PDB file of N, CA, C, O and CB in Angstrom:
ATOM      1  N   MET A   1     -57.839 -32.162-131.780  1.00  0.00           N
ATOM      2  CA  MET A   1     -57.525 -31.652-130.450  1.00  0.00           C
ATOM      3  C   MET A   1     -58.996 -31.649-129.532  1.00  0.00           C
ATOM      4  O   MET A   1     -59.150 -31.787-128.319  1.00  0.00           O
ATOM      5  CB  MET A   1     -56.822 -30.057-130.628  1.00  0.00           C
ATOM      6  N   GLU A   2     -59.807 -31.476-130.418  1.00  0.00           N
ATOM      7  CA  GLU A   2     -61.232 -31.167-129.570  1.00  0.00           C
ATOM      8  C   GLU A   2     -61.612 -32.471-128.759  1.00  0.00           C
ATOM      9  O   GLU A   2     -62.053 -32.363-127.614  1.00  0.00           O
ATOM     10  CB  GLU A   2     -62.626 -30.772-130.679  1.00  0.00           C
ATOM     11  N   PRO A   3     -61.464 -33.516-129.269  1.00  0.00           N
ATOM     12  CA  PRO A   3     -61.719 -34.643-128.383  1.00  0.00           C
ATOM     13  C   PRO A   3     -60.714 -34.980-127.248  1.00  0.00           C
ATOM     14  O   PRO A   3     -61.050 -35.679-126.291  1.00  0.00           O
ATOM     15  CB  PRO A   3     -61.835 -35.789-129.204  1.00  0.00           C
ATOM     16  N   VAL A   4     -59.456 -34.453-127.389  1.00  0.00           N
ATOM     17  CA  VAL A   4     -58.748 -34.495-126.118  1.00  0.00           C
ATOM     18  C   VAL A   4     -59.250 -33.361-125.085  1.00  0.00           C
ATOM     19  O   VAL A   4     -59.377 -33.631-123.890  1.00  0.00           O
ATOM     20  CB  VAL A   4     -57.209 -34.333-126.410  1.00  0.00           C
ATOM     21  N   TRP A   5     -59.530 -32.073-125.606  1.00  0.00           N
ATOM     22  CA  TRP A   5     -60.125 -31.197-124.562  1.00  0.00           C
ATOM     23  C   TRP A   5     -61.245 -31.594-124.026  1.00  0.00           C
ATOM     24  O   TRP A   5     -61.469 -31.423-122.827  1.00  0.00           O
ATOM     25  CB  TRP A   5     -60.373 -29.989-124.968  1.00  0.00           C
ATOM     26  N   GLN A   6     -62.095 -32.177-124.843  1.00  0.00           N
ATOM     27  CA  GLN A   6     -63.466 -32.641-124.214  1.00  0.00           C
ATOM     28  C   GLN A   6     -63.343 -33.689-123.112  1.00  0.00           C
ATOM     29  O   GLN A   6     -64.013 -33.667-122.079  1.00  0.00           O
ATOM     30  CB  GLN A   6     -64.398 -33.264-125.322  1.00  0.00           C
ATOM     31  N   TYR A   7     -62.304 -34.733-123.463  1.00  0.00           N
ATOM     32  CA  TYR A   7     -61.861 -35.833-122.367  1.00  0.00           C
ATOM     33  C   TYR A   7     -61.536 -35.164-121.066  1.00  0.00           C
ATOM     34  O   TYR A   7     -62.145 -35.345-120.012  1.00  0.00           O
ATOM     35  CB  TYR A   7     -60.525 -36.691-122.830  1.00  0.00           C
ATOM     36  N   LEU A   8     -60.390 -34.279-121.277  1.00  0.00           N
ATOM     37  CA  LEU A   8     -59.902 -33.615-120.017  1.00  0.00           C
ATOM     38  C   LEU A   8     -61.070 -32.887-119.254  1.00  0.00           C
ATOM     39  O   LEU A   8     -61.244 -33.055-118.047  1.00  0.00           O
ATOM     40  CB  LEU A   8     -58.755 -32.557-120.372  1.00  0.00           C
ATOM     41  N   ARG A   9     -61.820 -32.108-119.990  1.00  0.00           N
ATOM     42  CA  ARG A   9     -62.857 -31.298-119.334  1.00  0.00           C
ATOM     43  C   ARG A   9     -64.018 -32.169-118.590  1.00  0.00           C
ATOM     44  O   ARG A   9     -64.624 -31.761-117.599  1.00  0.00           O
ATOM     45  CB  ARG A   9     -63.503 -30.372-120.438  1.00  0.00           C
ATOM     46  N   GLN A  10     -64.227 -33.370-119.188  1.00  0.00           N
ATOM     47  CA  GLN A  10     -65.290 -34.083-118.605  1.00  0.00           C
ATOM     48  C   GLN A  10     -64.575 -35.184-117.500  1.00  0.00           C
ATOM     49  O   GLN A  10     -65.296 -35.747-116.676  1.00  0.00           O
ATOM     50  CB  GLN A  10     -66.195 -34.821-119.851  1.00  0.00           C
ATOM     51  N   ASN A  11     -63.455 -35.384-117.535  1.00  0.00           N
ATOM     52  CA  ASN A  11     -62.813 -36.328-116.603  1.00  0.00           C
ATOM     53  C   ASN A  11     -61.938 -36.076-115.632  1.00  0.00           C
ATOM     54  O   ASN A  11     -61.916 -36.712-114.578  1.00  0.00           O
ATOM     55  CB  ASN A  11     -62.251 -37.112-117.174  1.00  0.00           C
ATOM     56  N   THR A  12     -60.926 -34.854-116.002  1.00  0.00           N
ATOM     57  CA  THR A  12     -59.966 -34.520-114.960  1.00  0.00           C
ATOM     58  C   THR A  12     -60.118 -33.038-114.550  1.00  0.00           C
ATOM     59  O   THR A  12     -59.560 -32.643-113.526  1.00  0.00           O
ATOM     60  CB  THR A  12     -58.520 -34.809-115.449  1.00  0.00           C
ATOM     61  N   LEU A  13     -60.761 -32.313-115.217  1.00  0.00           N
ATOM     62  CA  LEU A  13     -61.047 -30.911-114.911  1.00  0.00           C
ATOM     63  C   LEU A  13     -62.321 -30.481-114.671  1.00  0.00           C
ATOM     64  O   LEU A  13     -62.503 -29.268-114.569  1.00  0.00           O
ATOM     65  CB  LEU A  13     -60.640 -30.160-115.834  1.00  0.00           C
ATOM     66  N   ALA A  14     -63.286 -31.278-114.556  1.00  0.00           N
ATOM     67  CA  ALA A  14     -64.702 -31.094-114.341  1.00  0.00           C
ATOM     68  C   ALA A  14     -65.045 -30.505-112.935  1.00  0.00           C
ATOM     69  O   ALA A  14     -64.365 -30.826-111.960  1.00  0.00           O
ATOM     70  CB  ALA A  14     -65.399 -32.424-114.529  1.00  0.00           C
ATOM     71  N   ASN A  15     -66.008 -29.718-112.841  1.00  0.00           N
ATOM     72  CA  ASN A  15     -66.539 -29.312-111.511  1.00  0.00           C
ATOM     73  C   ASN A  15     -65.416 -28.898-110.426  1.00  0.00           C
ATOM     74  O   ASN A  15     -65.281 -29.347-109.288  1.00  0.00           O
ATOM     75  CB  ASN A  15     -67.384 -30.511-110.950  1.00  0.00           C
ATOM     76  N   ARG A  16     -64.649 -27.924-111.089  1.00  0.00           N
ATOM     77  CA  ARG A  16     -63.357 -27.352-110.292  1.00  0.00           C
ATOM     78  C   ARG A  16     -63.671 -25.961-110.022  1.00  0.00           C
ATOM     79  O   ARG A  16     -64.233 -25.278-110.879  1.00  0.00           O
ATOM     80  CB  ARG A  16     -61.895 -27.431-111.136  1.00  0.00           C
ATOM     81  N   VAL A  17     -63.328 -25.474-108.826  1.00  0.00           N
ATOM     82  CA  VAL A  17     -63.277 -23.949-108.635  1.00  0.00           C
ATOM     83  C   VAL A  17     -61.808 -23.660-108.318  1.00  0.00           C
ATOM     84  O   VAL A  17     -61.133 -24.255-107.478  1.00  0.00           O
ATOM     85  CB  VAL A  17     -64.292 -23.393-107.399  1.00  0.00           C
ATOM     86  N   PHE A  18     -61.409 -22.657-109.116  1.00  0.00           N
ATOM     87  CA  PHE A  18     -59.964 -22.287-109.013  1.00  0.00           C
ATOM     88  C   PHE A  18     -60.061 -20.803-108.236  1.00  0.00           C
ATOM     89  O   PHE A  18     -60.925 -19.975-108.526  1.00  0.00           O
ATOM     90  CB  PHE A  18     -59.170 -22.220-110.645  1.00  0.00           C
ATOM     91  N   ARG A  19     -59.053 -20.598-107.218  1.00  0.00           N
ATOM     92  CA  ARG A  19     -58.973 -19.287-106.613  1.00  0.00           C
ATOM     93  C   ARG A  19     -57.717 -18.390-107.285  1.00  0.00           C
ATOM     94  O   ARG A  19     -57.450 -17.236-106.949  1.00  0.00           O
ATOM     95  CB  ARG A  19     -58.778 -19.501-104.987  1.00  0.00           C
ATOM     96  N   ALA A  20     -57.117 -19.048-108.146  1.00  0.00           N
ATOM     97  CA  ALA A  20     -56.023 -18.373-108.651  1.00  0.00           C
ATOM     98  C   ALA A  20     -55.579 -18.991-110.215  1.00  0.00           C
ATOM     99  O   ALA A  20     -55.948 -20.051-110.720  1.00  0.00           O
ATOM    100  CB  ALA A  20     -54.846 -18.523-107.523  1.00  0.00           C
ATOM    101  N   TYR A  21     -54.803 -18.112-110.699  1.00  0.00           N
ATOM    102  CA  TYR A  21     -54.530 -18.663-111.979  1.00  0.00           C
ATOM    103  C   TYR A  21     -53.558 -19.651-111.895  1.00  0.00           C
ATOM    104  O   TYR A  21     -53.688 -20.634-112.624  1.00  0.00           O
ATOM    105  CB  TYR A  21     -54.136 -17.704-112.907  1.00  0.00           C
ATOM    106  N   GLN A  22     -52.549 -19.570-111.097  1.00  0.00           N
ATOM    107  CA  GLN A  22     -51.450 -20.650-110.971  1.00  0.00           C
ATOM    108  C   GLN A  22     -52.308 -22.018-110.809  1.00  0.00           C
ATOM    109  O   GLN A  22     -52.008 -22.956-111.547  1.00  0.00           O
ATOM    110  CB  GLN A  22     -50.360 -20.357-109.569  1.00  0.00           C
ATOM    111  N   GLN A  23     -53.212 -22.148-110.010  1.00  0.00           N
ATOM    112  CA  GLN A  23     -54.079 -23.252-109.763  1.00  0.00           C
ATOM    113  C   GLN A  23     -54.727 -23.842-111.073  1.00  0.00           C
ATOM    114  O   GLN A  23     -54.846 -25.049-111.282  1.00  0.00           O
ATOM    115  CB  GLN A  23     -55.149 -22.804-108.797  1.00  0.00           C
ATOM    116  N   ILE A  24     -55.122 -22.869-111.908  1.00  0.00           N
ATOM    117  CA  ILE A  24     -55.710 -23.505-113.090  1.00  0.00           C
ATOM    118  C   ILE A  24     -54.545 -23.969-113.988  1.00  0.00           C
ATOM    119  O   ILE A  24     -54.730 -24.953-114.703  1.00  0.00           O
ATOM    120  CB  ILE A  24     -56.688 -22.505-113.868  1.00  0.00           C
ATOM    121  N   VAL A  25     -53.461 -23.388-114.001  1.00  0.00           N
ATOM    122  CA  VAL A  25     -52.167 -23.873-114.757  1.00  0.00           C
ATOM    123  C   VAL A  25     -51.814 -25.311-114.116  1.00  0.00           C
ATOM    124  O   VAL A  25     -51.810 -26.319-114.823  1.00  0.00           O
ATOM    125  CB  VAL A  25     -50.808 -22.732-114.548  1.00  0.00           C
ATOM    126  N   ASP A  26     -51.559 -25.345-112.922  1.00  0.00           N
ATOM    127  CA  ASP A  26     -51.347 -26.717-112.241  1.00  0.00           C
ATOM    128  C   ASP A  26     -52.172 -27.767-112.489  1.00  0.00           C
ATOM    129  O   ASP A  26     -51.805 -28.935-112.612  1.00  0.00           O
ATOM    130  CB  ASP A  26     -51.395 -26.632-110.932  1.00  0.00           C
ATOM    131  N   ALA A  27     -53.336 -27.339-112.565  1.00  0.00           N
ATOM    132  CA  ALA A  27     -54.648 -28.354-112.899  1.00  0.00           C
ATOM    133  C   ALA A  27     -54.559 -28.977-114.288  1.00  0.00           C
ATOM    134  O   ALA A  27     -54.807 -30.141-114.603  1.00  0.00           O
ATOM    135  CB  ALA A  27     -56.140 -27.514-112.866  1.00  0.00           C
ATOM    136  N   CYS A  28     -54.159 -27.971-115.049  1.00  0.00           N
ATOM    137  CA  CYS A  28     -54.204 -28.270-116.494  1.00  0.00           C
ATOM    138  C   CYS A  28     -52.983 -29.035-116.801  1.00  0.00           C
ATOM    139  O   CYS A  28     -53.151 -30.025-117.513  1.00  0.00           O
ATOM    140  CB  CYS A  28     -54.299 -26.989-117.382  1.00  0.00           C
ATOM    141  N   CYS A  29     -51.812 -28.777-116.411  1.00  0.00           N
ATOM    142  CA  CYS A  29     -50.670 -29.484-116.410  1.00  0.00           C
ATOM    143  C   CYS A  29     -50.563 -31.003-115.779  1.00  0.00           C
ATOM    144  O   CYS A  29     -49.848 -31.916-116.192  1.00  0.00           O
ATOM    145  CB  CYS A  29     -49.820 -28.645-115.783  1.00  0.00           C
ATOM    146  N   ASP A  30     -51.466 -31.016-114.673  1.00  0.00           N
ATOM    147  CA  ASP A  30     -51.626 -32.253-114.222  1.00  0.00           C
ATOM    148  C   ASP A  30     -52.579 -33.342-115.062  1.00  0.00           C
ATOM    149  O   ASP A  30     -52.341 -34.545-115.170  1.00  0.00           O
ATOM    150  CB  ASP A  30     -52.093 -32.039-112.925  1.00  0.00           C
ATOM    151  N   ALA A  31     -53.549 -32.727-115.546  1.00  0.00           N
ATOM    152  CA  ALA A  31     -54.564 -33.431-116.444  1.00  0.00           C
ATOM    153  C   ALA A  31     -53.906 -33.806-117.653  1.00  0.00           C
ATOM    154  O   ALA A  31     -54.232 -34.867-118.186  1.00  0.00           O
ATOM    155  CB  ALA A  31     -55.796 -32.570-116.792  1.00  0.00           C
ATOM    156  N   TRP A  32     -52.938 -33.012-118.212  1.00  0.00           N
ATOM    157  CA  TRP A  32     -52.281 -33.297-119.367  1.00  0.00           C
ATOM    158  C   TRP A  32     -51.342 -34.477-119.250  1.00  0.00           C
ATOM    159  O   TRP A  32     -51.146 -35.340-120.106  1.00  0.00           O
ATOM    160  CB  TRP A  32     -51.601 -32.143-119.791  1.00  0.00           C
ATOM    161  N   THR A  33     -50.800 -34.377-118.065  1.00  0.00           N
ATOM    162  CA  THR A  33     -49.706 -35.399-117.812  1.00  0.00           C
ATOM    163  C   THR A  33     -50.294 -36.677-117.655  1.00  0.00           C
ATOM    164  O   THR A  33     -49.865 -37.660-118.260  1.00  0.00           O
ATOM    165  CB  THR A  33     -48.863 -35.102-116.589  1.00  0.00           C
ATOM    166  N   PHE A  34     -51.420 -36.722-116.740  1.00  0.00           N
ATOM    167  CA  PHE A  34     -52.186 -37.926-116.559  1.00  0.00           C
ATOM    168  C   PHE A  34     -52.592 -38.446-118.032  1.00  0.00           C
ATOM    169  O   PHE A  34     -52.242 -39.593-118.312  1.00  0.00           O
ATOM    170  CB  PHE A  34     -53.490 -37.629-115.607  1.00  0.00           C
ATOM    171  N   PHE A  35     -53.233 -37.769-118.908  1.00  0.00           N
ATOM    172  CA  PHE A  35     -53.558 -38.006-120.076  1.00  0.00           C
ATOM    173  C   PHE A  35     -52.561 -38.636-120.883  1.00  0.00           C
ATOM    174  O   PHE A  35     -52.665 -39.752-121.393  1.00  0.00           O
ATOM    175  CB  PHE A  35     -53.965 -36.968-120.559  1.00  0.00           C
ATOM    176  N   SER A  36     -51.545 -37.821-120.973  1.00  0.00           N
ATOM    177  CA  SER A  36     -50.429 -38.235-121.914  1.00  0.00           C
ATOM    178  C   SER A  36     -49.401 -39.357-121.651  1.00  0.00           C
ATOM    179  O   SER A  36     -48.536 -39.775-122.420  1.00  0.00           O
ATOM    180  CB  SER A  36     -49.673 -37.129-122.110  1.00  0.00           C
ATOM    181  N   ASN A  37     -49.698 -39.763-120.351  1.00  0.00           N
ATOM    182  CA  ASN A  37     -48.844 -40.883-119.933  1.00  0.00           C
ATOM    183  C   ASN A  37     -49.440 -42.202-120.251  1.00  0.00           C
ATOM    184  O   ASN A  37     -48.758 -43.223-120.161  1.00  0.00           O
ATOM    185  CB  ASN A  37     -48.566 -40.819-118.479  1.00  0.00           C
ATOM    186  N   ASP A  38     -50.758 -42.227-120.641  1.00  0.00           N
ATOM    187  CA  ASP A  38     -51.583 -43.472-120.757  1.00  0.00           C
ATOM    188  C   ASP A  38     -51.808 -43.473-122.426  1.00  0.00           C
ATOM    189  O   ASP A  38     -52.635 -42.829-123.071  1.00  0.00           O
ATOM    190  CB  ASP A  38     -53.142 -43.392-119.758  1.00  0.00           C
ATOM    191  N   THR A  39     -50.811 -44.396-122.891  1.00  0.00           N
ATOM    192  CA  THR A  39     -50.926 -44.371-124.540  1.00  0.00           C
ATOM    193  C   THR A  39     -52.029 -45.095-125.213  1.00  0.00           C
ATOM    194  O   THR A  39     -52.267 -44.979-126.415  1.00  0.00           O
ATOM    195  CB  THR A  39     -49.688 -44.980-125.177  1.00  0.00           C
ATOM    196  N   ASP A  40     -52.800 -45.967-124.263  1.00  0.00           N
ATOM    197  CA  ASP A  40     -54.014 -46.422-124.833  1.00  0.00           C
ATOM    198  C   ASP A  40     -55.135 -45.406-124.718  1.00  0.00           C
ATOM    199  O   ASP A  40     -55.957 -45.359-125.633  1.00  0.00           O
ATOM    200  CB  ASP A  40     -54.405 -47.685-124.202  1.00  0.00           C
ATOM    201  N   LEU A  41     -55.242 -44.614-123.711  1.00  0.00           N
ATOM    202  CA  LEU A  41     -56.104 -43.598-123.719  1.00  0.00           C
ATOM    203  C   LEU A  41     -55.883 -42.487-124.821  1.00  0.00           C
ATOM    204  O   LEU A  41     -56.859 -42.140-125.485  1.00  0.00           O
ATOM    205  CB  LEU A  41     -56.065 -43.066-122.439  1.00  0.00           C
ATOM    206  N   VAL A  42     -54.790 -41.980-125.020  1.00  0.00           N
ATOM    207  CA  VAL A  42     -54.514 -41.224-126.142  1.00  0.00           C
ATOM    208  C   VAL A  42     -54.950 -41.857-127.481  1.00  0.00           C
ATOM    209  O   VAL A  42     -55.660 -41.209-128.250  1.00  0.00           O
ATOM    210  CB  VAL A  42     -53.117 -40.953-126.145  1.00  0.00           C
ATOM    211  N   THR A  43     -54.554 -43.066-127.765  1.00  0.00           N
ATOM    212  CA  THR A  43     -55.114 -43.750-128.788  1.00  0.00           C
ATOM    213  C   THR A  43     -56.604 -43.726-129.125  1.00  0.00           C
ATOM    214  O   THR A  43     -57.174 -43.477-130.188  1.00  0.00           O
ATOM    215  CB  THR A  43     -54.776 -44.930-128.586  1.00  0.00           C
ATOM    216  N   SER A  44     -57.160 -44.116-127.698  1.00  0.00           N
ATOM    217  CA  SER A  44     -58.674 -44.142-127.864  1.00  0.00           C
ATOM    218  C   SER A  44     -59.232 -42.928-128.176  1.00  0.00           C
ATOM    219  O   SER A  44     -60.120 -42.867-129.027  1.00  0.00           O
ATOM    220  CB  SER A  44     -59.354 -44.592-126.709  1.00  0.00           C
ATOM    221  N   VAL A  45     -58.746 -41.746-127.479  1.00  0.00           N
ATOM    222  CA  VAL A  45     -59.547 -40.470-127.671  1.00  0.00           C
ATOM    223  C   VAL A  45     -59.292 -39.915-128.763  1.00  0.00           C
ATOM    224  O   VAL A  45     -60.149 -39.153-129.211  1.00  0.00           O
ATOM    225  CB  VAL A  45     -59.390 -39.507-126.742  1.00  0.00           C
ATOM    226  N   SER A  46     -58.021 -40.131-129.531  1.00  0.00           N
ATOM    227  CA  SER A  46     -57.683 -39.219-130.695  1.00  0.00           C
ATOM    228  C   SER A  46     -57.961 -40.185-131.862  1.00  0.00           C
ATOM    229  O   SER A  46     -57.781 -39.755-133.001  1.00  0.00           O
ATOM    230  CB  SER A  46     -56.065 -38.597-130.683  1.00  0.00           C
ATOM    231  N   SER A  47     -58.363 -41.393-131.692  1.00  0.00           N
ATOM    232  CA  SER A  47     -58.666 -42.205-133.015  1.00  0.00           C
ATOM    233  C   SER A  47     -59.737 -41.850-133.833  1.00  0.00           C
ATOM    234  O   SER A  47     -60.811 -41.640-133.270  1.00  0.00           O
ATOM    235  CB  SER A  47     -58.921 -43.539-132.754  1.00  0.00           C
ATOM    236  N   ARG A  48     -59.668 -41.739-135.056  1.00  0.00           N
ATOM    237  CA  ARG A  48     -60.995 -41.477-135.776  1.00  0.00           C
ATOM    238  C   ARG A  48     -60.985 -42.467-137.036  1.00  0.00           C
ATOM    239  O   ARG A  48     -59.975 -42.660-137.714  1.00  0.00           O
ATOM    240  CB  ARG A  48     -61.147 -39.813-136.268  1.00  0.00           C
ATOM    241  N   ASP A  49     -62.174 -43.047-137.261  1.00  0.00           N
ATOM    242  CA  ASP A  49     -62.004 -43.786-138.563  1.00  0.00           C
ATOM    243  C   ASP A  49     -61.768 -43.204-139.766  1.00  0.00           C
ATOM    244  O   ASP A  49     -61.065 -43.806-140.578  1.00  0.00           O
ATOM    245  CB  ASP A  49     -62.994 -44.460-138.810  1.00  0.00           C
ATOM    246  N   TRP A  50     -62.202 -42.201-140.014  1.00  0.00           N
ATOM    247  CA  TRP A  50     -61.876 -41.265-141.381  1.00  0.00           C
ATOM    248  C   TRP A  50     -60.514 -41.086-141.369  1.00  0.00           C
ATOM    249  O   TRP A  50     -59.972 -40.971-142.468  1.00  0.00           O
ATOM    250  CB  TRP A  50     -62.577 -39.742-141.455  1.00  0.00           C
ATOM    251  N   ALA A  51     -59.750 -41.029-140.255  1.00  0.00           N
ATOM    252  CA  ALA A  51     -58.199 -40.776-140.399  1.00  0.00           C
ATOM    253  C   ALA A  51     -57.357 -42.122-140.402  1.00  0.00           C
ATOM    254  O   ALA A  51     -56.151 -42.074-140.159  1.00  0.00           O
ATOM    255  CB  ALA A  51     -57.659 -39.837-139.139  1.00  0.00           C
ATOM    256  N   GLN A  52     -57.922 -43.186-140.645  1.00  0.00           N
ATOM    257  CA  GLN A  52     -56.978 -44.447-140.673  1.00  0.00           C
ATOM    258  C   GLN A  52     -56.475 -44.377-142.089  1.00  0.00           C
ATOM    259  O   GLN A  52     -57.074 -43.903-143.054  1.00  0.00           O
ATOM    260  CB  GLN A  52     -57.757 -45.972-140.332  1.00  0.00           C
ATOM    261  N   VAL A  53     -55.090 -45.008-142.057  1.00  0.00           N
ATOM    262  CA  VAL A  53     -54.379 -45.221-143.386  1.00  0.00           C
ATOM    263  C   VAL A  53     -54.834 -46.616-143.922  1.00  0.00           C
ATOM    264  O   VAL A  53     -54.592 -47.671-143.337  1.00  0.00           O
ATOM    265  CB  VAL A  53     -52.715 -45.162-143.217  1.00  0.00           C
ATOM    266  N   LYS A  54     -55.488 -46.513-145.043  1.00  0.00           N
ATOM    267  CA  LYS A  54     -55.757 -47.879-145.764  1.00  0.00           C
ATOM    268  C   LYS A  54     -54.805 -48.435-146.382  1.00  0.00           C
ATOM    269  O   LYS A  54     -54.374 -47.692-147.264  1.00  0.00           O
ATOM    270  CB  LYS A  54     -56.682 -47.857-146.684  1.00  0.00           C
ATOM    271  N   ILE A  55     -54.224 -49.514-146.311  1.00  0.00           N
ATOM    272  CA  ILE A  55     -53.136 -50.119-147.051  1.00  0.00           C
ATOM    273  C   ILE A  55     -53.632 -51.187-148.072  1.00  0.00           C
ATOM    274  O   ILE A  55     -52.822 -51.789-148.777  1.00  0.00           O
ATOM    275  CB  ILE A  55     -52.150 -50.745-146.068  1.00  0.00           C
TER     276      ILE A  55
END
């Protein structure tokens, strides 16, 4: 989860100022939707060499 959070902070949630809690929630939901809709990005960000199954 840490690499996902790092990606979101650096790419979709960076350098933002929010005036209300709901703006934070909306921005996080939008960022998560953007991220989760791109399967190649999800694979790229969440893949780890040590976690690969060796057959």
